[in-house]
N, C-alpha and C positions, 0 to 999 in steps of 0.2 A: 413847244410840243403841242400836238392835238389832243383835246379832251372834250368829253361831253360833260356839261355843267348845267346846273339850274341856279338861277339867281333870286328865286322866290319859291315858296311852297306851291305845289300843284301836281297835276298828272303828267303823262307823257309830253303834252304840249309845251311844257316849260323847259324841256331839254334843248340844249342848243350846242353846236360844235364851236369850240373856242381855241384860241391859242393861249397857252399858259406857260410861264417860266418853267425851265427844267427843275425837277426836284434835285436836292442834294442828299448825300449820304451822311447821316450824323454818325457820331462815334460807333454806336452799336446798331446801325441800320445799313441796308444796302438799297441801291437803286435798281429796280426790276424793270426790264423792258417787257411789257405785257404783250403776251401772244393771244391770250383769250381770257374773258371774264364772264362768269355766270351770274345770272340775275336770280333773285329770290323775292317772294312776295313781300318780305320785310323791306327790300329797297323802296317798293312803291308806297308802303305805309309811311316810312320816314320821310320820303320826298314830299308826301301829302301834308307832313306837319304833325303826324300822329304822336310824335315823342317830343314835341316842342317844349312841353313843360319839364321834361327830364334830361334832354340832351342839348347842350350848347351847340349852336348852329352859326357858322361864319361863311356868309356867301361870298363868292360862288362856291357851290358844292360840287365835287365830283363823286357820283355815287358808285356803289359797287365794293362788295366785301370779298368775294371769291375771285382769286386770280391764278393764272398759270403763266410763267414767262421765264426769262433768262436774266440772271444777274448781270448787270451792266457795270456796277462799281460797288466797292464794299468800304465801310467806315474802318477807322484804325483799329477798333476793337471787335470787328465783326468777323472773327476767325472762322466762324462756322461755314461761311460761303465765300466763294471767289468768282470773279468774272468768268461767265461762261456756264456756271451752274444753273441746271434747270430746276425750278422750284414751283411749288404751289403754296398758296397762303390764304389765311383767313384774316384780312387786314382790317377788321373792324376797329374803330377808335372810340374813345369816350366823348369825342366831339365830332361834328360833321364839318368838314372843310374840304379844301381842294387837293385831297390825298386819297382819292377812291380808285377803284379798278378800272373804270371807263376812260382809260388815258393811255398814251404811248408809253409813259413812264410813271413809276410811282416809287416813292421812298417807304420802305417798309422795315419795322423793327424785326431783327432776326428771330425774336421769339414767335413771330406770327407765321413763320415760314418752315416748310420742310422740303426735302428734295422730291421732285416730281417722280412718280412711279414710271419706271423705264418703259414699260409696255403700253402706256397711255399716251394718246395724242393729247396736245395742249388742249383742244376743245372739250375732250372727255375730262381730263384732269382738273379743269377749271370748275367743274361741277361737284368736285369732291369735297372741298373743305367744309362748308356750313352744313350741308345735308349729312355728310359722313360723320362729322363731329356730333350732331344732334342724334343720329341713329346709334352711334357707339356709346354715347353717354346714356341714352335710354335703355339699350339692350344690356350693356355691361355694367354701368354705374348704377342706374336707377332700379333696374329689374333683376340684375344678376342672373341672367339666363344660364341654366346648367345643362349638361348633357342628359339626354333622355327625356327632357320636358318637352311639352308641346306649347309652342308659341303662336299666338294668333295675332297677325299684323292687319289692322284695318288701314286700307290704302296701301296695299303692297306693290302697286305699280307706280307709285309716286316718287318724288325724289328722295324724301326721308324714308318712306316705307319700304321701298325696293332695297335700299342699303341696310336697313334694319333686319330685313328678311334674310339677306345674305349673312350678315354678322351672326344672326341667330343660328344658321346653319353651321357656321364655323365653330360656334360654341357647342355644337353637337346636339341641337334641338331638332325636333320635327316642326316644320314651320307650315302654317296654313295662313293664306293671304286673301283678303277680300279685294275684289277688283271688278270692274265692268267686264262684260263678256268679251269685249273686243281686246282686253288686255290679258286674258287668260293664257294664251300662248307665251306671251313675254314672261308671265308669273312662273309658268312651268319651266321656262328656260333657266330660271334662277334655282331650280330644284325645289321649288315650293308648290304646295297644293293649293290651286285657286278655288275661290268659293265666290259666287255671285253676291254682291252687296245688295242691300235693300231689304224690303219686307221678307221675313222668313229666313234671314241670314242665320239667326241663332239655331234654328232647326237644322239647317244645312250643315253647320259646323258639328253640331251634336250627332249627326248621322255618321260623321267621320270619327268623332271622339265621343262616344256615348257618356263617358264620365265627366266631360267638360275639359277645357283647356287649362294649362297651369299658369300661363302668363299671357298678358294682353297688352299690346301696344296700339293706342289710337293715334294715328297720323293724319286723321281727316277731320275730326270734330263733328259739328252739325248733328249731335245727339246720337251717334252711332254707338257709344257705350251703353246708353239707356236702352236702345233698340236691340242690342245683342247681349245684354247683361246675362241671360241665361246660358250663353255659350260657355261661360267660364265655370269652373268647379267652385265650391265654397273655399274662401280664403285664397283664391287666386290673386297673384300680384298684377296690378293694373297700373299703367302709366299713360300719359297723354301729352303730346306736344301742342294740342289744340284746345281741349276742354279743361281749361285751368280753373281750379277752385272746386271741383266736383269731390265730394267726400269719398274718402277711400282711394282716390286716384292720385298717384304721384306726378306732380307736374315736371316737365322736362324743358329746360331752356338751354340753348346752345351756349356753351361757355368756352372761351379760348383757353385750351390746355395743350401745351406743347407735346407732352407725353401722349395724350389722346390722339393728337393730329398725326404724330408719327406712327401710332399704331394703325390708324386708318390708312395711311400712305403705305405702310408695310404690307397690310392686307391686299391692297390693290397691286403692289409690287409682285406679290406672290401669286397673283391670278385669283384671289378669292373674292374680289370686289370689282364690279364693273359699274360705270355710270351710263345711264340711258340719256342720250342726247336727242331732244325733240326737234328744235329748229335753231339755226345758226344765222346771225346777222352781222354784217359789217358794222364798224363803229359809228359810221355816218347814220345808220338806221336803228340806232339804240332806242329811239322813241317807239318804232315799230316793235322792237323786242319787248318793250314794257307793255305795250298794248296786247301782245300775244300772251304774256303771262297773266295779265289782267283778266283775259278772256277765258283762260283755263283750257283744259282739254288738249294740252300741248303733246302729250305722249312722250314727255322727257324733259330734261333740263333745257332752258333757254340760254344760249350762249352768244356772246358778242366777241367776234374776232377783231384783233387790233394788230396791224402790222403784218409782215410776211410770215 
C-alpha cells in the first residue's frame, strides 16, 4: 500500500511516498481504507522530534492521527464495525510507528473509532476527531458551560475554537468569539458574536457584556489571556489549550475517550457541528500540506485525501 513516511526527524522535507505492507486486523481492531486524513500542528511537532524523550519512535513513521474512511476488514472480536461501515477516528498511539493516517490503509483499535456523521463528507469528517475532542473536553468537561452563561472563545475561527464556540451554543450559552476581521462573517455564521482580537479586545468584549463574561476558553495562546483578563468577571472559569501552567487557568489536553468522541460525532450528525476545511491536498503532496499548516492563516483544517 502507499503511505507517506518519515525515516528520521525533521520538517516536511523528510516526508516521502513509500510502499508498505498492508496492515492486518488484530482481534479487536479493524482495517480502515482511509479516504481523508486531517493534519494538526502536533503532527509537525512530533515529526520534528519534540516528544522524543517521552514517546518511543520506530522508523519509518506514518504520521497522522485524524482519519475518515471505510472499514475494509474486522477482527474476530471487533463486533462494533463491519466491512463497508464509514468511520472517523482519533488513532493516536503511545508509540510512533508505521500505523498513521497518511496511508491507504490503517489498522485501528475499535476504541479509537466512531461512525462517520452521515451528513459530512470524508474531507470534513476527517477534521473532526482531535479538534472536536479538544473542544468538547474544554467546554463540557473542563469548563462545564451552562445555559444562560456567556462564553468567550479566543480564536473562534480556528479548528478547536470554532468547534468550541458551536458546542457552547449547543450548551445554551451566549458565545462571543475573537477573530481577525476577515473571519467575522464565518464566526457570525456559527451564531457567534465576533470581536476583533488584539489591543483593546477586553474593552470591546465589555461593551457587549458590561459585567464581564462567565467563562473563557483560550484556543490561541500568545498571551491573549493576559491581554484580555479584564473581559472576564471576577471568579470566571478559564481554560486554555495553549497557555499551559498559567495560575488559575485549567489546562486542556486532548484525551482519547470513546464516549466523548461519540458525543462529538452525534452533535455533527444532528447538524449542530460543522468543520471548516481550508485546503485539501492529495497524498502525494502531504509535504505541501504540512508546509501550509506550518505557515498558518489557512482559514480552516488542512486535509489530505487518500484514494477515491
